[in-house]
C-alpha positions as CSV (number, residue, x, y, z in Angstrom):
1,M,42.3,19.5,-46.2
2,A,42.4,21.9,-43.5
3,G,39.9,24.4,-42.9
4,S,36.3,22.8,-43.7
5,A,35.4,22.7,-40.1
6,W,33.6,25.7,-38.2
7,G,32.5,26.4,-34.4
8,T,33.7,25.7,-31.1
9,L,30.8,23.8,-29.2
10,L,28.5,23.9,-32.1
11,T,30.6,22.9,-35.2
12,M,29.9,22.3,-38.8
13,T,32.3,20.4,-40.9
14,T,31.2,20.8,-44.9
15,W,32.2,18.2,-47.7
16,G,31.8,17.6,-51.4
17,E,32.4,19.5,-54.8
18,S,30.5,21.3,-57.1
19,H,30.3,18.4,-59.8
20,G,30.9,15.5,-57.3
21,K,28.2,13.4,-56.6
22,G,26.9,15.4,-53.5
23,L,27.5,17.9,-50.9
24,G,26.7,18.2,-47.3
25,V,27.5,19.1,-43.9
26,V,27.9,17.4,-40.3
27,V,26.5,19.5,-37.6
28,D,27.9,18.5,-34.3
29,G,27.0,19.7,-30.6
30,C,23.4,20.6,-31.1
31,P,21.3,20.1,-27.9
32,A,18.9,17.2,-27.9
33,G,15.4,17.8,-28.0
34,L,15.3,20.3,-31.0
35,E,12.4,20.1,-33.0
36,L,13.8,19.5,-36.5
37,C,12.7,17.9,-39.9
38,E,14.1,18.0,-43.7
39,A,11.3,20.9,-44.5
40,D,13.1,23.1,-42.0
41,I,16.2,23.0,-43.6
42,Q,14.7,22.5,-47.0
43,R,13.2,26.1,-46.8
44,Y,16.7,27.7,-46.4
45,L,18.1,25.8,-49.2
46,D,15.2,26.7,-51.7
47,R,16.4,30.3,-51.0
48,R,19.9,29.7,-52.5
49,K,19.2,27.0,-55.2
50,P,19.8,28.0,-58.8
51,G,17.7,28.3,-61.8
52,Q,15.3,30.4,-59.8
53,S,15.4,33.6,-61.9
54,R,17.0,35.4,-64.9
55,F,19.7,36.7,-62.6
56,A,20.8,33.2,-61.3
57,T,22.9,30.5,-63.0
58,Q,20.5,28.0,-65.0
59,R,22.0,25.0,-63.6
60,R,18.8,23.0,-62.4
61,E,19.4,21.5,-58.9
62,G,16.4,20.4,-56.6
63,D,18.8,20.7,-53.7
64,Q,16.9,18.4,-52.0
65,V,18.3,17.7,-48.5
66,E,18.2,14.3,-46.7
67,I,18.8,13.8,-43.0
68,L,21.1,10.9,-42.5
69,S,21.5,11.3,-38.8
70,G,21.0,12.9,-35.4
71,V,17.3,13.1,-35.7
72,F,14.8,10.7,-34.3
73,E,10.9,10.9,-34.3
74,G,11.4,14.7,-35.0
75,R,13.7,15.6,-32.7
76,T,17.6,16.2,-32.3
77,T,19.2,13.2,-30.2
78,G,22.2,15.2,-29.3
79,T,24.6,13.2,-31.4
80,P,26.1,14.4,-35.3
81,I,23.4,15.5,-37.6
82,S,24.6,14.2,-41.2
83,L,23.0,16.2,-43.8
84,I,23.3,15.4,-47.7
85,V,22.4,17.2,-51.0
86,R,22.9,15.0,-54.2
87,N,24.1,17.1,-57.5
88,T,21.8,16.2,-60.3
89,D,22.5,18.4,-62.9
90,Q,26.2,18.6,-63.4
91,R,27.8,19.6,-66.9
92,S,31.3,18.9,-66.4
93,R,31.8,18.9,-70.2
94,D,31.3,22.8,-69.8
95,Y,34.7,23.2,-68.2
96,S,36.7,20.9,-70.2
97,Q,37.9,23.8,-72.3
98,I,39.4,25.7,-69.4
99,M,41.3,22.7,-67.6
100,D,44.6,23.7,-68.0
101,I,43.7,27.6,-68.1
102,Y,43.5,29.7,-65.1
103,R,40.4,31.9,-64.8
104,P,40.8,35.6,-63.7
105,G,39.6,36.2,-60.4
106,H,38.9,32.4,-59.3
107,A,40.9,30.3,-57.2
108,D,42.3,28.0,-60.3
109,Y,46.0,29.6,-59.9
110,T,46.0,29.4,-56.2
111,F,44.6,26.0,-55.7
112,D,47.2,24.7,-58.4
113,K,50.0,26.4,-56.6
114,K,48.9,25.0,-53.2
115,Y,47.9,21.4,-54.2
116,G,49.6,21.2,-57.5
117,F,46.2,19.8,-58.6
118,R,42.8,21.3,-59.2
119,D,39.3,20.0,-59.9
120,Y,38.6,22.2,-63.1
121,R,34.9,21.1,-62.9
122,G,33.5,24.4,-61.6
123,G,36.2,25.0,-59.0
124,G,35.4,22.1,-56.8
125,R,35.8,23.1,-53.1
126,S,36.2,26.9,-54.2
127,S,32.9,26.7,-56.0
128,G,30.0,28.7,-54.7
129,R,28.0,25.5,-54.6
130,E,30.2,24.7,-51.3
131,T,27.7,26.8,-49.5
132,V,24.9,24.1,-49.5
133,G,26.4,22.5,-46.4
134,R,26.7,25.9,-44.9
135,V,23.0,26.8,-45.3
136,A,22.2,23.4,-44.1
137,A,24.0,23.8,-40.9
138,G,22.7,27.4,-40.7
139,A,19.0,26.1,-40.8
140,V,19.9,24.0,-37.9
141,A,21.3,26.8,-35.7
142,A,18.6,29.3,-36.8
143,K,16.0,26.6,-35.4
144,L,17.8,26.6,-32.2
145,L,18.1,30.5,-32.1
146,E,14.2,30.5,-33.0
147,S,13.7,28.3,-29.7
148,L,15.3,31.1,-28.0
149,G,13.3,33.9,-29.3
150,I,16.3,35.2,-31.5
151,T,15.9,35.9,-35.2
152,V,18.6,36.4,-38.0
153,T,17.3,38.3,-41.2
154,A,19.4,39.2,-44.3
155,Y,18.8,41.1,-47.2
156,T,20.6,43.0,-50.1
157,R,21.3,46.6,-49.1
158,S,23.1,47.5,-52.6
159,I,23.9,46.2,-56.1
160,G,26.7,48.0,-57.7
161,R,26.1,51.8,-56.9
162,I,22.1,51.3,-56.3
163,Q,21.4,51.3,-52.6
164,I,18.2,50.7,-50.5
165,D,16.5,53.9,-49.1
166,Y,15.7,53.2,-45.5
167,N,12.7,55.5,-45.6
168,R,11.3,53.0,-47.8
169,F,12.3,50.0,-46.1
170,D,10.0,47.1,-46.0
171,A,11.1,43.7,-45.1
172,A,8.5,41.9,-46.6
173,E,9.6,43.4,-49.9
174,A,12.8,41.7,-50.0
175,G,10.8,38.3,-50.4
176,R,8.7,39.9,-53.5
177,N,11.3,40.9,-55.8
178,R,14.3,39.2,-57.5
179,V,17.1,40.9,-55.9
180,C,15.8,40.6,-52.2
181,M,15.9,44.3,-51.6
182,P,13.5,45.5,-48.8
183,D,12.8,48.6,-51.1
184,R,10.7,48.3,-54.0
185,E,12.0,51.2,-56.0
186,A,15.9,50.7,-55.7
187,A,14.8,46.8,-56.6
188,L,13.5,48.0,-60.1
189,K,16.4,50.1,-60.7
190,A,18.8,47.0,-59.7
191,E,17.0,45.1,-61.8
192,A,17.4,47.1,-64.7
193,Y,21.3,47.8,-64.1
194,L,21.7,43.7,-64.0
195,E,19.7,43.6,-67.5
196,E,22.2,46.1,-68.8
197,L,25.2,44.1,-67.6
198,M,24.1,41.0,-68.9
199,E,23.7,42.5,-72.4
200,Q,27.3,43.5,-72.2
201,K,28.2,40.0,-70.8
202,D,29.4,41.4,-67.6
203,S,28.5,41.1,-63.8
204,A,27.9,43.1,-60.5
205,G,28.8,43.1,-57.0
206,G,26.9,44.4,-54.0
207,V,26.5,44.5,-50.1
208,I,24.3,42.0,-48.1
209,E,23.0,43.6,-44.7
210,C,22.4,41.2,-41.9
211,V,20.6,42.0,-38.5
212,V,20.1,39.8,-35.4
213,N,17.1,40.7,-33.0
214,G,16.8,39.2,-29.4
215,L,20.2,38.4,-28.5
216,P,20.7,39.1,-25.1
217,A,23.5,41.1,-23.6
218,G,26.7,39.1,-22.7
219,V,27.5,36.8,-25.7
220,G,31.2,36.8,-26.6
221,E,34.6,36.4,-25.4
222,P,36.7,39.8,-24.8
223,V,40.0,39.0,-26.2
224,F,40.6,36.9,-29.5
225,E,36.9,35.3,-29.6
226,K,35.1,38.5,-29.7
227,L,31.6,38.2,-31.2
228,D,32.6,40.4,-33.9
229,A,35.9,38.8,-34.7
230,R,34.2,35.4,-34.9
231,L,31.3,37.1,-37.4
232,A,33.8,38.7,-39.3
233,H,35.8,35.6,-39.7
234,A,32.6,33.6,-40.4
235,I,31.4,35.9,-43.2
236,M,34.7,36.5,-44.7
237,S,35.0,32.5,-45.2
238,I,32.4,32.9,-47.6
239,G,33.6,32.7,-51.5
240,A,33.5,36.3,-53.1
241,V,33.1,38.4,-49.8
242,K,36.0,41.2,-49.7
243,G,34.8,43.0,-46.7
244,V,32.7,43.0,-43.5
245,E,31.5,45.9,-41.5
246,I,30.0,45.9,-38.1
247,G,27.8,48.9,-36.9
248,D,28.8,52.0,-38.8
249,G,32.0,50.2,-39.9
250,F,34.2,52.4,-41.7
251,R,32.2,55.5,-41.1
252,A,33.4,55.2,-37.7
253,A,36.8,56.4,-38.9
254,E,35.0,59.7,-40.0
255,S,33.3,60.3,-37.0
256,A,34.0,62.2,-33.9
257,G,33.7,60.6,-30.4
258,S,30.8,62.5,-29.4
259,E,29.0,61.2,-32.6
260,N,30.2,57.5,-32.5
261,N,29.6,56.8,-29.0
262,D,26.2,55.0,-28.0
263,G,24.5,56.6,-24.9
264,F,22.9,54.5,-22.3
265,R,20.0,55.4,-20.0
266,A,17.8,53.9,-17.3
267,A,14.7,52.6,-18.9
268,E,11.3,52.8,-17.3
269,R,10.3,49.7,-17.4
270,A,13.1,46.9,-18.6
271,G,12.3,45.0,-21.5
272,S,9.3,47.2,-22.5
273,E,8.6,47.9,-26.1
274,K,8.8,51.8,-25.4
275,D,12.0,51.7,-23.5
276,G,13.9,49.2,-25.7
277,G,12.6,45.9,-25.3
278,F,13.8,43.9,-28.1
279,R,12.7,44.8,-31.6
280,K,10.7,42.2,-33.0
281,T,10.5,43.9,-36.5
282,E,12.8,43.1,-39.3
283,G,15.4,45.3,-40.6
284,I,17.7,48.2,-40.0
285,G,16.9,50.7,-36.9
286,S,18.1,52.1,-33.6
287,G,17.9,48.6,-32.1
288,T,18.1,50.2,-28.8
289,G,16.6,47.1,-26.9
290,N,18.4,45.7,-24.0
291,G,16.1,44.8,-21.3
292,S,18.7,43.7,-19.2
293,R,18.6,45.5,-15.6
294,G,16.7,48.3,-17.1
295,V,19.8,49.8,-19.3
296,V,19.0,50.9,-22.8
297,K,21.2,52.5,-25.5
298,T,20.1,55.8,-27.2
299,S,21.7,54.8,-30.5
300,N,23.7,51.8,-32.1
301,H,26.7,52.9,-34.0
302,S,28.3,49.9,-32.5
303,G,26.0,47.4,-34.4
304,G,25.0,45.8,-31.1
305,I,28.7,44.9,-29.8
306,L,31.0,46.6,-27.2
307,G,34.4,45.2,-26.3
308,G,33.7,41.9,-28.4
309,I,30.6,41.0,-26.3
310,S,26.9,41.6,-27.5
311,D,25.2,44.7,-25.7
312,G,21.6,43.5,-26.1
313,S,20.9,45.8,-29.0
314,Q,20.3,44.8,-32.5
315,I,23.5,43.1,-34.2
316,V,24.3,45.1,-37.8
317,L,26.6,43.5,-40.2
318,R,27.5,44.1,-43.7
319,A,29.2,41.9,-46.3
320,A,30.7,43.2,-49.5
321,F,30.9,40.8,-52.6
322,K,32.6,41.4,-55.6
323,P,31.2,40.7,-59.0
324,T,30.8,37.2,-60.4
325,P,34.3,36.5,-62.2
326,S,32.9,34.3,-64.5
327,I,31.9,36.7,-67.6
328,A,31.6,36.1,-71.3
329,Q,33.9,38.9,-72.3
330,P,37.6,38.2,-73.4
331,Q,40.0,38.4,-70.7
332,Q,43.6,38.0,-70.7
333,T,45.2,34.9,-68.5
334,V,47.8,32.4,-68.8
335,N,47.5,28.5,-68.9
336,R,49.6,25.8,-67.0
337,Q,52.1,25.9,-69.6
338,G,52.9,29.9,-68.7
339,E,51.6,30.8,-72.1
340,N,49.6,33.9,-72.5
341,V,46.0,33.1,-73.7
342,E,42.7,34.7,-74.1
343,I,39.8,33.2,-72.5
344,S,35.9,33.9,-72.8
345,I,34.1,32.1,-70.0
346,S,31.0,29.8,-71.2
347,G,28.5,27.7,-69.1
348,R,25.9,28.7,-66.4
349,H,27.1,31.1,-64.2
350,D,25.4,33.9,-61.7
351,P,25.5,37.4,-63.3
352,I,25.7,38.6,-59.6
353,I,26.6,36.4,-56.6
354,V,24.6,38.6,-53.8
355,L,21.1,37.4,-54.6
356,R,21.9,33.7,-53.7
357,A,24.2,34.7,-51.0
358,V,21.9,36.3,-48.8
359,V,20.9,33.1,-47.2
360,V,24.5,32.3,-46.9
361,V,25.4,35.2,-44.8
362,E,22.3,34.5,-42.9
363,A,23.2,31.0,-42.2
364,M,26.9,31.8,-41.3
365,T,25.7,34.6,-38.8
366,A,23.1,32.4,-37.4
367,F,25.6,29.3,-36.8
368,T,28.2,31.7,-35.1
369,V,25.7,33.2,-32.8
370,A,24.3,29.8,-31.8
371,D,27.7,28.5,-31.0
372,M,29.0,31.6,-29.2
373,L,25.6,31.3,-27.1
374,L,26.6,27.9,-26.1
375,T,30.2,28.7,-25.4
376,G,29.2,31.5,-23.3
377,M,27.1,29.4,-20.8
378,S,30.0,28.6,-18.6
379,S,31.3,32.1,-18.2
380,R,29.6,32.6,-14.7
381,L,29.7,30.6,-11.4
382,D,26.4,31.5,-10.2
383,R,24.9,30.2,-13.6
384,I,26.5,26.9,-13.4
385,Q,25.7,26.5,-9.5
386,A,22.0,27.4,-10.2
387,F,21.8,24.9,-13.2
388,W,23.3,22.0,-11.8
389,G,22.1,22.6,-8.1
390,R,18.4,22.7,-9.7
391,S,18.8,19.8,-12.0
392,G,20.8,17.6,-10.0
393,S,21.1,15.2,-13.1
């Protein structure tokens, strides 16, 4: 099966199925010397594990990670880091009635057409549980970025038509409510909306917003490997994502050039908080920080990327998730024999994917940014000369 690896210099290869013995990932290309332990990874996995609220599948998985290789005495060795999470609460019998039926909105039909065979127990590799490996790898990348003063933060922007109000933005609030929204009022409305849908045996979609603070200007390649192109690829590879925006996104198509362009100005003191030093607060904002050669932006419609290269301001991206396709309402479909049938899906399913996907978006963003940082180290001769001429080893 092709397509289970991601990255250029920093790479991840995920493996495992929803109802197999376990899932995991091999991370290669991580520099030696990074402080890393299982607790660093576990705190990310804890954010996506099931059974944490009424709005998540009630499958009970501890999602305890084990580091099998690549770390010695609390530091990375520079060799492949192998991580495993064992499945402990599979109920494959829940899927026995649909083994020959194509579930609407799922990958059952397309997997069958591609391989002539499919793992009907929760979707196999197409299950959302595949993201366990992505989150574990993203935790490693986030630790690497943290050592460079770069942070990646994601949260729920909207559920259905209920959207946060940035005038009430509170980053800490996203960690206090069940829907991961940085706006308490919007969160309460979203919870009520989800309760209503659950009574109707239905599901919801939503939008996740992710911001990167502290990324210096100059990251990304100008043609096929643009930073925004790689981020879009990474985020679109997450199951249930149907659209990605960078900066103003589709709103840019409605703007005049005079409205969409981000002005530049000389800072009074490069890197100062007053004149656009990297914003240390979480959440959306003007993101004007550059701090490089005294140049700052007056706005951030571009979402921190120009010409496929980071401009030193806050990176802003959004991912649109479709509603969970597994719903208990009757739906029309066909079976493998080509017969028309009706299906009502039972079992343990998330009424909304967005809430547990927040950390997945964060992980894929962190991993992609870290990989492009490493890839970009060879872009200038003076930096190569400075490094090798100084170190001499």
